[in-house]
Steps between C-alpha positions, in 0.01 A plus 500: 500500500743466212491224244800350326431359158750258353422404145629160405260440214608517140337540164146617449432518876765771541360688200153485653616612847694797362210602275263480798739708712518768231119499473479569876764775475321665209162476676647660812666776302177570314326553834760713681731644231327461164732745323796277585374226269616714205856477635514121463694412187386266228622140508861422415559279199634154575793575268588810707494300823718232338743770384533636855568152634765447234662840559515444876580128474227418752168323493206701629247309707185387323277718718709809419489419127122458518469830686707679233271353233206667678661836583854600410550715808351846535582852395587719798256780419533842662730538798322510833796518736711814507797360691838526331495131424174309482465140379323453169311193375688238306476482125576133441563489127567824319464541126856378458402183688757572770428434864524835678372701793509859607716538810615792714830639384 
């Protein structure tokens, strides 16, 4: 059975829900892939998130902003797949505060 979650709340409730979701993710990772926790990046600064919004001329959703303030993406770590082109995890805000992702070329 799948569940669809539509978040229509704003403010502190969204912050709380995202923080609780990350707590569940981290708890699950600590049980099944504890080494992966080291790959989660530190929080993004609010100023960096604002700079990305300004550079892209878009507003990021509150839940995404809250998520970035908890973990700014993840480092890909060592390659597991040996195919010619394997997807890599997103790095949301790089040091230059530019939205980017690693894609197959």
